[in-house]
C-alpha positions in Angstrom: -29.8 145.5 2.0 -30.4 149.5 1.5 -30.1 151.3 4.2 -31.7 154.8 3.1 -29.8 157.7 5.0 -28.8 155.1 7.9 -25.2 156.3 8.0 -25.9 159.6 8.1 -26.9 158.9 11.6 -30.8 158.9 11.0 -32.8 155.4 11.1 -35.6 155.1 8.2 -39.6 154.2 9.3 -39.6 151.5 7.0 -36.7 149.6 8.9 -39.0 149.5 11.8 -40.0 146.2 10.6 -39.8 142.5 12.2 -38.3 141.2 8.5 -35.6 144.0 8.5 -34.7 143.3 11.8 -34.6 139.6 11.1 -32.8 140.2 8.0 -29.8 142.8 9.4 -26.4 141.7 10.7 -24.9 144.7 11.2 -24.7 144.8 15.0 -23.9 148.6 15.1 -26.8 149.5 12.8 -28.9 147.0 14.9 -28.0 149.0 18.0 -28.8 152.4 16.3 -32.5 151.1 15.3 -32.6 149.8 19.3 -32.2 152.8 20.0 -34.7 154.1 18.0 -37.3 152.2 19.3 -36.3 153.1 22.7 -36.5 156.6 22.6 -40.1 156.6 21.5 -39.3 159.1 18.7 -41.4 156.4 16.1 -44.2 155.2 18.9 -44.1 152.6 21.9 -43.8 149.0 20.2 -42.6 147.0 23.4 -42.4 143.7 21.3 -40.5 145.0 18.5 -37.9 146.7 21.2 -38.2 142.9 22.9 -37.3 140.9 19.1 -34.4 143.9 18.3 -33.0 143.1 22.1 -33.2 139.3 21.5 -32.2 139.7 17.8 -29.2 141.8 18.8 -27.8 139.2 21.8 -28.1 136.8 19.5 -25.3 138.6 16.9 -23.2 140.4 20.1 -24.3 138.8 23.5 -21.9 142.0 25.4 -23.1 144.3 23.5 -23.2 147.5 25.2 -26.7 148.0 24.7 -27.8 145.1 26.6 -26.6 146.8 29.5 -29.2 147.3 32.0 -28.6 149.5 35.2 -29.2 148.6 38.2 -29.8 151.0 41.5 -28.1 151.3 44.4 -29.3 148.2 47.5 -30.9 150.4 49.9 -32.1 148.9 53.5 -35.8 148.8 51.1 -34.3 146.0 49.3 -32.6 144.1 51.3 -34.6 141.9 53.9 -34.6 142.6 57.6 -31.7 139.6 58.3 -29.6 140.5 56.1 -30.0 144.2 56.9 -29.0 143.5 60.4 -26.0 141.1 60.0 -24.5 143.7 57.3 -25.0 146.4 59.9 -23.2 144.6 62.5 -20.4 143.7 60.5 -19.8 147.1 59.5 -19.7 147.6 63.4 -17.7 144.8 64.4 -14.9 146.3 61.5 -15.2 149.6 62.4 -14.6 148.5 66.0 -11.6 146.3 65.3 -10.2 149.3 63.0 -10.2 152.1 66.2 -8.6 149.5 68.8 -6.2 148.5 65.8 -5.2 152.7 65.1 -5.0 152.8 69.0 -2.6 150.0 69.5 -0.7 151.6 67.0 -0.3 154.8 68.5 0.3 153.4 72.1 3.2 151.1 70.9 6.2 153.1 69.6 8.2 152.5 66.4 11.6 150.9 68.1 10.3 149.0 70.6 12.3 146.3 71.4 15.0 148.1 69.8 16.3 150.1 72.4 19.7 148.3 73.0 20.3 147.4 69.2 22.6 150.2 67.6 20.7 151.8 64.5 22.5 152.0 61.4 25.1 155.2 61.1 23.9 158.4 59.8 24.6 159.1 56.2 28.5 160.8 56.6 29.3 159.3 59.9 30.9 156.5 61.5 29.6 155.8 64.4 25.9 154.3 65.7 23.8 155.2 68.8 21.4 153.6 70.9 18.2 154.0 70.7 18.1 154.6 73.9 21.0 156.8 74.4 21.3 160.6 72.6 24.6 162.2 70.6 24.0 165.2 73.3 24.4 164.6 77.2 21.9 165.9 79.0 24.1 167.8 81.3 24.8 169.7 78.4 21.2 169.8 76.9 20.0 171.3 80.6 23.0 174.0 81.6 22.7 175.7 77.7 21.0 178.8 78.0 19.8 181.4 75.6 22.8 183.0 73.8 22.5 186.6 74.1 23.3 188.9 71.1 26.4 190.6 70.8 26.7 194.3 71.9 28.1 196.7 69.2 31.7 196.9 71.6 31.6 192.8 71.0 31.4 193.7 67.1 34.1 195.9 67.6 36.7 193.8 68.4 35.6 190.8 66.5 38.1 189.6 64.0 36.0 188.1 60.6 39.3 187.1 58.8 40.5 184.7 61.8 37.2 183.7 62.0 36.5 182.8 58.4 40.3 180.6 58.8 38.8 179.0 61.7 35.6 177.6 60.2 37.6 177.0 57.1 39.5 174.9 59.0 37.0 172.8 60.7 35.4 171.8 57.6 38.4 170.6 56.1 39.2 168.4 59.6 35.1 166.9 60.0 34.9 166.1 56.3 35.7 162.2 55.7 37.1 161.2 52.8 34.8 159.5 49.9 35.0 156.8 49.1 34.0 154.8 45.8 32.3 151.0 46.4 33.2 149.5 43.3 31.8 146.0 42.7 28.4 144.6 43.1 27.0 144.9 47.1 26.5 141.8 48.7 23.3 141.1 49.3 22.4 140.1 53.1 20.9 137.4 53.1 18.7 138.1 56.5 16.1 141.3 57.0 15.9 142.5 60.4 11.7 142.6 60.6 11.5 142.2 64.7 9.3 146.3 64.7 7.3 145.3 62.0 3.2 143.2 62.5 2.2 140.2 61.3 0.6 142.4 58.7 3.3 143.9 57.7 5.2 141.0 56.9 3.6 139.1 54.4 3.6 141.7 51.7 7.5 142.0 52.4 8.3 138.7 52.4 5.9 138.4 49.1 8.1 141.0 47.6 11.8 140.1 48.8 10.3 136.3 47.0 9.1 138.0 44.2 12.7 139.6 43.5 14.1 136.1 44.0 11.8 135.2 41.0 13.2 137.5 38.9 16.5 136.6 39.3 15.9 133.4 38.7 14.4 133.6 35.8 17.2 135.4 35.0 19.6 132.7 35.6 21.2 134.5 38.6 20.6 131.6 40.7 23.0 132.2 43.6 20.8 136.2 43.9 17.9 134.1 43.7 18.5 131.8 47.1 19.8 135.2 48.6 16.2 136.3 48.2 14.4 134.0 49.2 16.4 133.2 52.4 15.4 137.3 52.8 11.7 136.3 52.4 12.2 132.3 54.9 13.6 135.3 57.7 10.9 137.7 57.5 8.0 135.0 57.1 8.6 131.5 56.3 6.3 130.4 54.0 5.8 126.9 51.6 6.0 128.7 48.0 9.7 130.1 49.5 10.8 126.9 50.9 9.8 125.5 47.7 11.4 128.4 45.5 14.9 128.2 47.4 14.7 123.9 46.9 14.9 124.8 43.2 18.0 127.0 43.2 19.8 125.0 45.3 19.1 122.2 43.0 20.5 124.0 40.1 23.5 125.2 42.1 24.2 121.4 42.9 23.4 122.0 46.9 22.0 118.6 47.3 21.6 118.3 50.9 20.5 122.4 51.4 18.0 121.7 49.1 16.8 118.2 50.5 16.8 120.4 53.8 14.3 123.0 52.4 11.8 120.3 50.5 12.2 118.6 54.2 11.2 121.5 55.8 8.2 122.0 53.0 6.9 118.2 53.8 7.1 119.5 57.7 4.3 122.6 56.9 2.2 120.7 53.9 2.9 116.9 54.1 2.0 115.6 50.3 3.4 119.1 48.6 4.0 117.4 45.5 6.5 120.5 44.3 8.6 119.2 47.5 8.2 115.5 46.3 8.9 115.8 43.1 12.7 118.0 44.4 13.7 115.8 47.3 12.8 112.5 43.6 15.1 115.0 42.4 17.6 115.3 44.7 17.8 111.5 45.7 18.1 110.5 42.0 21.3 112.6 42.0 22.9 111.5 45.0 22.4 108.1 43.9 19.1 106.5 46.0 16.6 104.9 43.5 14.8 103.3 45.8 13.5 106.3 47.3 13.3 108.5 44.5 11.3 106.1 42.5 8.7 106.0 45.6 8.2 109.7 45.8 7.8 109.8 42.0 5.1 107.3 42.3 2.9 109.2 45.1 3.6 112.7 43.1 1.9 110.7 39.9 -0.4 109.4 41.7 -1.4 113.2 42.9 -1.4 114.0 39.4 -0.9 111.3 37.0 -0.6 113.7 34.1 3.1 115.0 35.1 5.2 114.5 32.4 8.1 115.7 34.5 7.7 113.4 37.1 6.9 110.9 34.6 10.3 110.9 33.0 11.8 111.1 35.4 10.6 107.9 37.3 11.3 106.7 33.9 14.9 107.7 34.0 15.3 106.2 37.5 14.1 103.1 36.9 16.0 102.6 34.1 19.8 103.7 36.9 17.6 101.2 38.8 18.3 98.0 36.2 21.8 99.2 35.4 22.7 98.4 38.9 21.8 95.0 39.1 24.7 92.2 39.2 24.9 90.8 36.0 24.6 87.5 35.0 27.1 85.4 35.1 28.1 83.6 31.5 27.4 79.9 30.6 30.1 77.8 29.4 31.3 74.6 28.1 33.1 71.5 30.3 35.3 69.9 27.8 36.9 66.4 28.9 40.7 65.9 27.7 41.6 62.3 27.3 45.3 60.9 27.1 45.6 58.0 23.9 48.9 56.5 23.7 49.7 55.5 20.0 51.0 52.1 19.3 54.9 51.5 17.4 52.5 50.5 14.0 54.1 50.3 10.6 51.5 52.4 9.6 51.7 55.7 11.4 50.7 57.8 8.3 47.1 55.8 8.7 46.2 55.4 12.4 45.0 58.6 13.9 43.2 59.4 17.2 39.3 59.5 16.8 37.9 62.3 18.0 34.4 61.8 18.8 32.5 65.4 19.1 29.0 65.5 21.2 27.8 68.7 22.1 27.8 69.5 25.8 24.8 71.0 28.0 25.4 74.5 29.0 26.1 74.4 33.0 23.4 75.6 35.1 23.7 79.4 35.8 25.3 79.7 39.8 22.3 80.7 42.4 19.8 78.3 41.2 19.1 76.4 44.3 21.2 78.4 46.9 19.5 79.0 49.9 18.9 82.1 51.7 22.1 84.1 53.6 21.3 85.7 56.1 19.0 88.6 56.4 21.3 92.1 55.4 21.6 94.6 58.2 19.4 97.9 57.6 20.4 101.8 57.7 17.9 103.0 60.0 19.9 105.9 59.2 18.7 109.4 57.3 16.9 109.0 54.3 19.6 111.2 52.2 22.5 110.3 54.5 23.1 107.2 54.7 26.6 106.4 56.5 28.5 103.9 55.1 30.7 102.3 58.7 29.8 100.6 61.8 27.2 101.7 63.9 24.9 103.0 60.8 22.8 99.2 61.1 18.9 99.1 61.2 17.5 98.7 65.0 19.0 97.1 67.6 17.7 93.6 66.9 19.0 90.8 68.9 20.5 88.7 65.5 22.7 84.8 66.7 24.3 85.7 63.3 22.5 82.6 61.6 23.4 81.9 58.3 21.7 79.6 55.8 23.9 76.7 54.4 24.0 75.5 50.5 22.2 72.5 49.6 22.6 70.6 46.6 20.2 68.3 45.1 18.8 65.1 46.5 21.0 65.4 50.1 20.1 67.2 53.4 22.4 68.9 55.4 20.8 68.8 58.3 23.2 66.1 60.8 26.7 68.9 59.3 24.8 72.6 60.8 26.7 73.6 64.0 23.2 73.7 66.4 22.4 76.8 67.7 20.6 77.9 71.0 17.2 79.2 69.2 16.6 81.0 65.4 17.1 83.7 63.9 15.3 86.6 65.8 14.4 89.6 63.6 17.4 90.9 62.4 18.3 94.8 61.6 15.8 96.4 59.4 16.7 97.3 55.6 16.2 100.0 53.6 15.6 98.4 50.4 11.8 98.5 50.8 10.7 94.9 50.0 7.6 93.5 49.7 4.9 93.8 52.5 4.8 91.0 55.1 1.6 90.2 57.1 2.7 91.2 61.0 0.4 89.3 62.6 1.3 85.8 62.9 -0.4 82.5 61.6 -1.4 80.2 64.7 -0.5 77.3 62.2 3.0 78.6 62.4 3.2 79.3 65.8 3.8 83.1 65.5 6.6 82.8 63.1 6.3 84.9 59.7 8.4 84.8 56.7 11.9 85.7 56.3 11.8 88.2 53.3 14.4 87.5 50.5 14.6 84.2 51.6 13.8 80.8 50.6 9.8 79.1 51.5 9.4 77.6 54.3 11.9 80.1 56.2 9.9 82.0 58.7 10.8 84.8 61.4 10.2 83.6 64.9 7.9 86.9 66.2 7.3 85.3 69.5 11.8 85.2 70.4 12.1 87.1 73.6 13.6 90.5 73.8 16.1 91.0 76.5 13.7 91.5 79.9 10.3 92.6 78.2 7.3 90.5 78.5 6.5 88.4 75.5 3.4 90.8 74.3 6.2 94.1 74.5 8.7 91.7 72.7 6.6 90.8 70.2 5.4 94.1 69.9 9.6 94.9 68.9 10.3 92.1 66.8 7.1 93.3 64.7 8.7 96.5 64.1 12.0 94.8 63.0 10.2 93.0 60.7 8.1 96.1 59.1 11.4 98.3 58.9 12.8 95.6 57.0 9.9 95.5 54.5 10.2 99.3 54.2 7.1 100.6 56.4 8.5 102.7 58.8 5.2 104.6 59.1 3.7 100.8 61.0 7.2 100.4 62.5 6.9 103.6 64.2 3.9 102.3 65.7 4.8 99.1 67.1 7.7 101.1 68.8 5.2 103.1 70.1 2.8 100.6 71.6 6.1 99.1 73.0 7.4 102.0 75.2 3.7 102.7 75.8 3.4 98.8 77.2 6.8 99.3 79.0 6.0 101.8 81.0 2.5 100.8 82.0 4.5 96.8 82.9 6.6 99.1 84.9 9.3 96.8 84.2 13.2 97.7 85.2 15.5 97.4 82.4 17.5 100.6 81.1 18.5 98.5 77.9 15.5 98.0 76.1 13.7 100.6 76.3 16.6 102.4 75.4 17.0 100.0 72.1 13.6 100.6 71.7 13.1 104.7 71.7 16.2 104.5 69.0 14.6 102.1 66.7 11.5 104.5 66.8 13.9 107.1 66.4 15.6 105.6 63.6 11.4 105.7 61.6 11.4 109.2 63.1 14.4 109.7 60.8 13.7 107.5 57.3 10.4 109.8 57.4 12.0 113.0 57.8 10.9 113.9 60.8 14.3 115.2 62.4 12.9 116.7 65.6 11.2 113.7 66.7 14.1 111.7 66.2 16.3 114.0 68.3 14.0 113.8 70.8 13.4 109.8 71.3 17.8 109.8 70.6 17.9 112.4 73.7 15.6 109.7 75.7 18.1 106.9 75.0 21.2 108.9 76.0 19.4 109.1 79.3 19.4 105.8 79.6 22.4 104.7 78.4 25.1 107.1 78.1 27.2 107.0 75.1 25.3 104.6 72.6 26.3 104.1 69.2 23.7 104.3 67.3 21.3 107.5 69.2 24.1 109.5 68.6 24.6 108.7 65.3 20.9 109.0 64.9 20.7 111.9 66.3 23.8 113.7 64.8 22.5 112.8 61.3 18.9 114.6 62.6 20.6 117.6 63.6 22.8 117.8 60.4 19.6 117.8 58.2 18.4 120.8 60.4 21.4 122.2 59.4 22.2 122.8 63.0 26.1 122.3 62.6 27.5 122.8 65.9 25.2 120.1 67.6 25.4 117.8 65.0 29.7 118.0 64.9 29.8 117.7 68.3 27.2 114.7 67.8 30.2 113.0 65.2 33.2 113.7 67.3 31.8 111.5 70.2 30.8 108.9 67.8 34.2 108.7 66.9 35.3 108.4 70.1 33.7 105.7 70.7 34.6 104.0 67.5 36.6 105.4 65.1 35.8 102.9 62.2 32.7 105.0 61.0 33.4 106.1 58.3 30.4 108.2 57.9 31.1 110.3 61.0 34.2 110.5 59.7 32.7 112.0 56.1 30.0 114.3 58.0 32.7 116.1 60.8 35.2 117.2 57.4 32.0 118.1 55.6 30.3 120.3 58.7 34.2 121.4 59.6 34.2 123.4 56.3 31.0 125.0 56.5 31.5 126.1 60.0 34.8 127.6 58.6 32.7 129.2 56.4 30.3 130.7 58.3 32.2 131.7 61.7 35.4 132.2 60.2 38.8 130.9 62.1 37.2 131.5 65.4 34.9 128.7 64.5 35.9 126.4 67.7 34.9 128.7 70.5 31.6 128.5 69.4 31.1 124.6 69.4 29.2 123.3 72.6 31.1 121.9 74.8 32.2 117.8 73.5 31.9 115.0 76.0 34.7 112.5 76.8 34.0 108.7 76.2 35.3 106.8 79.0 37.6 104.0 77.9 35.0 100.8 78.6 32.5 102.5 76.4 35.0 103.0 74.0 34.9 100.4 70.9 37.4 101.2 68.2 40.1 98.5 69.9 37.9 95.7 69.3 38.5 93.9 65.6 35.2 92.7 63.7 34.8 90.5 60.0 34.1 92.2 57.8 30.1 91.9 57.4 28.7 89.2 54.5 28.0 92.9 52.6 31.5 93.8 52.5 33.1 91.2 51.4 30.0 91.1 48.4 31.4 94.5 47.3 35.2 94.1 47.6 34.8 91.0 45.5 32.6 92.6 42.3 35.0 95.5 43.2 38.0 93.3 42.7 36.5 91.5 39.6 35.6 94.8 37.7 39.1 96.1 38.6 40.9 92.9 37.7 38.2 92.8 34.1 40.0 96.6 32.9 43.4 95.7 34.3 43.1 92.3 32.1 41.8 94.3 29.2 45.0 96.7 29.5 47.3 94.5 29.2 45.6 92.5 26.4 45.8 95.5 24.3 49.4 96.5 25.3 50.5 92.7 24.1 48.2 93.4 20.4 50.4 96.5 20.6 54.0 95.0 20.8 52.9 92.0 18.5 51.5 94.7 16.0 55.5 96.1 16.8 56.7 93.0 16.0 58.8 93.1 19.9 57.6 89.7 20.7 59.6 89.2 23.9 57.2 92.1 25.6 53.8 90.8 23.9 55.0 87.7 25.9 54.7 89.4 29.4 51.8 90.5 29.2 49.8 87.8 27.4 51.3 85.6 30.6 50.2 88.2 33.0 46.5 88.5 31.3 46.4 84.5 32.1 47.2 85.1 35.3 43.9 87.4 35.7 42.2 84.8 33.5 43.4 81.5 33.1 40.6 80.3 30.7 40.4 82.6 28.0 41.5 80.7 24.9 41.9 83.6 22.4 44.8 85.2 24.9 46.8 81.6 24.9 46.3 81.3 20.7 48.0 84.9 21.2 50.7 83.4 23.5 51.5 80.9 20.7 52.3 83.1 18.2 54.6 84.4 20.4 56.3 81.6 21.1 56.2 81.2 17.4 58.1 83.9 16.3 60.8 83.1 19.1 61.0 79.3 18.0 59.8 78.5 21.2 58.1 75.4 19.4 57.6 73.2 22.9 55.8 76.3 24.4 53.8 77.2 21.9 52.0 73.8 21.2 51.7 73.6 25.7 49.6 77.6 25.0 47.6 75.4 21.9 46.7 72.3 23.9 45.5 74.7 26.3 43.7 76.9 24.0 41.8 73.5 22.7 41.0 72.3 26.2 38.8 75.8 26.6 38.1 75.6 22.7 38.4 72.2 21.3 36.9 73.6 17.9 39.5 76.9 17.9 40.9 77.3 14.3 43.7 79.0 15.3 44.9 76.8 17.8 45.2 74.0 14.9 47.3 76.0 12.9 49.8 77.5 15.2 50.1 73.4 17.0 50.6 72.8 13.5 53.3 75.3 13.1 54.5 74.1 16.2 54.7 70.3 15.8 56.5 71.6 12.3 59.0 73.5 14.0 59.5 70.1 16.3 59.7 68.0 13.5 56.4 66.0 14.5 55.5 66.2 10.5 52.7 63.9 11.2 50.6 65.8 13.8 51.3 68.8 12.3 49.2 67.0 8.7 46.7 66.2 10.8 46.2 69.6 12.7 46.3 71.1 9.4 43.9 68.5 7.5 41.3 69.7 10.6 42.2 73.4 9.9 40.7 73.1 6.3 38.4 70.3 7.2 37.0 73.8 9.4 37.4 75.9 6.5 38.7 74.8 2.8 39.5 78.2 1.7 42.6 78.8 4.3 45.7 78.8 1.8 48.1 78.9 3.9 47.4 75.9 5.4 46.7 74.1 1.9 50.4 75.4 1.4 52.1 74.5 4.7 50.2 71.0 4.3 51.7 70.5 0.4 55.3 71.6 2.5 54.1 69.0 5.2 53.6 66.2 3.3 57.0 66.4 1.3 58.8 66.2 5.1 56.6 63.5 6.2 57.9 61.4 2.5 61.0 62.6 3.4 61.3 61.4 6.9 59.3 58.0 6.4 62.1 57.0 3.5 64.9 57.7 6.1 62.9 55.8 8.7 62.8 58.7 11.5 58.9 59.4 10.7 59.2 59.9 15.0 61.1 61.5 17.3 63.3 59.5 19.5 61.4 60.0 22.1 58.0 58.6 22.4 55.0 60.9 21.9 51.0 61.6 23.3 48.5 62.8 21.3 45.4 64.3 23.7 42.1 64.0 22.0 39.7 66.9 22.7 36.6 65.1 23.4 33.2 67.0 24.0 30.9 65.5 26.8 27.4 65.5 26.7 25.3 66.4 30.1 27.6 64.4 32.9 28.2 61.4 31.3 31.7 60.7 30.2 33.4 57.3 28.5 34.9 55.2 31.0 37.6 54.1 28.6 38.6 54.6 25.0 39.5 53.4 22.1 43.3 53.5 20.9 44.2 53.9 17.8 44.9 50.1 17.3 41.5 49.1 18.7 43.2 47.3 21.4 41.3 47.7 25.0 43.5 49.9 28.0 42.9 51.5 30.9 44.0 48.6 33.3 48.2 48.4 32.7 48.5 51.8 32.0 51.4 53.7 34.3 50.6 56.9 36.3 52.4 59.5 36.7 52.6 60.3 40.7 55.2 63.5 40.6 53.7 65.2 37.9 54.9 68.7 37.3 51.8 71.2 36.3 48.7 71.2 36.2 48.7 69.5 32.6 50.5 66.4 33.8 48.2 66.1 36.7 45.6 66.7 34.6 46.5 63.6 32.5 47.5 61.3 35.3 43.8 62.0 37.3 42.3 61.5 33.9 44.4 58.1 33.3 43.0 56.8 37.1 39.5 57.8 36.4 39.0 56.2 32.7 40.3 53.1 34.4 38.3 52.9 37.5 41.4 52.9 39.7 40.4 54.9 42.7 44.0 53.8 44.6 46.0 54.8 41.9 43.9 57.9 42.8 44.2 58.3 46.0 48.1 57.1 45.5 48.6 60.7 43.1 46.3 62.9 46.3 48.9 61.3 48.9 51.7 63.0 47.1 50.0 66.0 46.2 50.3 69.3 48.2 47.1 70.4 50.0 48.0 73.9 48.9 48.9 73.1 45.1 45.4 70.9 44.3 43.4 74.1 43.8 45.8 75.3 41.1 46.7 71.4 39.5 42.6 71.2 39.1 42.4 75.2 37.7 41.1 73.4 34.1 39.9 70.0 35.2 37.2 70.7 37.9 34.2 69.0 36.9 31.3 66.8 38.6 32.3 63.5 38.0 36.4 64.4 39.0 35.0 65.9 42.2 32.9 62.5 42.6 35.8 60.1 41.5 38.4 62.6 44.3 35.8 62.1 47.3 35.6 57.6 46.4 39.7 57.8 46.4 39.9 60.1 49.4 36.7 57.9 51.2 38.1 54.5 50.4 41.9 54.2 50.6 43.8 57.5 51.7 40.7 57.8 54.9 42.2 55.0 56.7 46.2 55.8 55.8 45.9 59.3 56.5 43.0 61.3 57.7 44.5 64.5 58.5 46.2 65.0 55.0 42.4 64.1 53.6 40.8 67.0 55.8 43.3 69.0 54.3 42.8 68.0 51.0 38.7 69.1 52.0 39.6 72.0 53.0 41.8 73.1 50.2 39.5 71.6 47.8 36.4 74.6 47.9 38.1 76.8 47.4 38.8 76.3 43.4 37.3 78.8 40.9 33.8 77.6 39.7 33.7 75.0 42.5 30.1 76.5 43.4 29.3 75.5 40.1 30.2 71.7 40.0 28.4 71.1 43.1 25.2 71.4 41.4 25.8 69.3 38.4 26.9 66.6 40.8 24.8 63.0 41.0 22.9 61.8 43.0 25.4 58.8 43.5 28.1 61.3 43.9 26.4 63.1 46.1 26.1 60.1 48.6 29.6 59.5 47.8 30.6 62.7 49.5 28.0 62.7 52.6 29.9 58.8 53.6 33.0 60.3 53.2 32.2 63.4 56.0 30.1 60.9 58.0 33.2 58.7 57.9 36.0 61.7 58.5 33.6 63.4 61.9 34.2 59.6 63.3 38.1 59.7 62.7 39.3 61.1 66.4 42.1 63.8 65.6 44.5 65.8 67.2 44.5 68.0 63.9 40.8 68.8 63.7 37.4 68.0 66.3 33.9 66.6 64.7 32.6 70.3 65.2 34.9 71.9 62.0 34.4 68.3 60.3 30.6 69.6 60.4 31.6 73.2 59.4 33.6 72.1 56.4 30.3 69.6 55.5 28.0 72.7 55.0 30.4 74.1 52.4 29.9 70.9 50.5 27.1 69.7 51.2 
């Protein structure tokens, strides 16, 4: 649209039109039209001006033409109430300003600093206190005004001598110039005592900003220094949070944890502090606590990507720490079959029947609950590992659950207890929440966390001299602590302490326990100051109590009050030298104090009290707990696995090099660690074959086939061993088994052709079989727990009644053959004779590969029906060693009802026997390991 001479700054009259303004899209030209209309040069058109302004506002709402000038507010534009309020606020501000100015004028800049040395003046090496001047007072007062020299004195004045004197003084007084090399160390503290509160805040923020710049530059040491300077001026949540992040970057976990705890003390629920504390927990291995903090963060900020990622990583690590399930295996029945001297030896073979075996059930299917775990009612980030780190002072009797089998009860064999187990020390694991109020129908009992269904905790159990209501509060607090509900447990302990004070009873030991337990709750929640107060009260009631001392030391440690923590840790070690956490903390704090105070660090320590001999516990020898034993077992298992893998690899390397004798030793060591590893047996058999020790090679192949009946390598190498022993018939049988499994084995085909020729030659000369009668082992897989009581021999005739049993077996194989012969024939008397001739100490080794449910049941029947009357002491010794065999716990789970009944009858009969070697209580304790 043509604008006429608009470019020259003039607007044509025809453009002052509704239609033109509506179609115009040029904001600047519209502003020119608006200015012309507002000027009134072409007339006054209010509606057109309003229409132009509305169209301009649609195109450019922030146009300068739309701005309106508002006059300043005056008393007339405000209401009487608003004006009076404004005048009052101005008057108050004026008065406060005058008062502040007056106080600043009256206050000396150096108040409180009179006794401090100010920094030396540049070029000087001395500092003078503010209350003292560099010139003595008497000298200042005694000096008078210097009179000018007279003409006579100037005549005697030696100018050159005076110049020399002045030059000499200059040379002597001027100190040497010192060149500073290297970067100056930043002081971590700032003396802000002479600053007012209004002046401290901007100075603290400035130091914090310097720390932020250093952090962005990845100079975390300098960032920590500036944040520390900011905190020394004025502690703030932001400075603590930032310093914690810098400490995390420097991997100083304990210092970062301390800063996070201080933030949470100043501002509970601070998201950044919780996230950074979770990071510290994650690096320190406390995955459970880290996950809890992260879940709190995600409840506040569900979209927090960092918390979501860290929680997934933490949960993954927690799953990796779960113990692996035990692998399942098969049970193999080895049945010995004798061959008849038949003329058709080349046509008769031992029948082998294979049945699928049902895998054994995993361990733990019907285990009863173990004793409650002792918790670590200590610091959340510093968990002690020795004695003295337990939970609240509970009163456990140490009652443990007993293993129960299917269809049998062991109540009659339990050792009697005076009372049910009281609430044990709280576990640091966050378990499922258990309700505290007792169910009336259960008589004041609560379910025990982690136990079997039906097991309860008696909340009304007596606790020392406490009345029943206070004892119940204490037991409820213990149960809540065990479930990880520290705040609820804290409330229960506080009510118990208040009730103790109101009741007026006199029992310092019980009150000390309550204070100590509440201190543990404070420590778990990060309230170190309250923990210290409660521990001090507990120690006033009962001096040199181990747990309050240890908890107070950990609280001091978390607050970085290292000297007090050091004294308490040393006192703990005087009481009990076995507290590993105290040893570690003393070594760590010693290094910190040496860095802080130098060689004279001991002079700044408070006095360490001497613990009387009556309070020292380090001479006590306590059995290791179930957790310690479980940890040792797990460590031994992992170590054995690593050693087994290394030995097997070394043996394989020796075989590749042709050093079969050395490989033989490595494989033998492997079998000591894992006696049922089939691959090791076949590898050692190969070494025996290379060394032409055919009998040992055959024995290893038999052992491999007893573990894995269809192992192709074992059959092939046993065939080579039989060939070396010139037992061509057995060799032919094994080679045919190999070809039946895999017809493509060319080596087996060649060997079978060669052995067939040798077998025909031996038959032609009449020496097909060696002079010594041979035995074959028929490998039969048994489905479930059913085993055939007898087997048909190659000739089809019955056997088992007149079979001779070797009562002096030389090894586990011969013992297994004798035991199977007796069991297949149902000859319990022969089994009793075999056990009577076997030392109890060697029974577990001889049964290492023969242990199954039927074997254990048959042994129990033989012991009860025959050997118990002859030698009850030998029966007790056999039972005392039998339960230590490998896989015994798994075998117990597979026992049938009749076998369990025989076992129960055996222990009933044994407990009725009078013997000097064992008592009835010993028999009951032993029965708990079987039933």
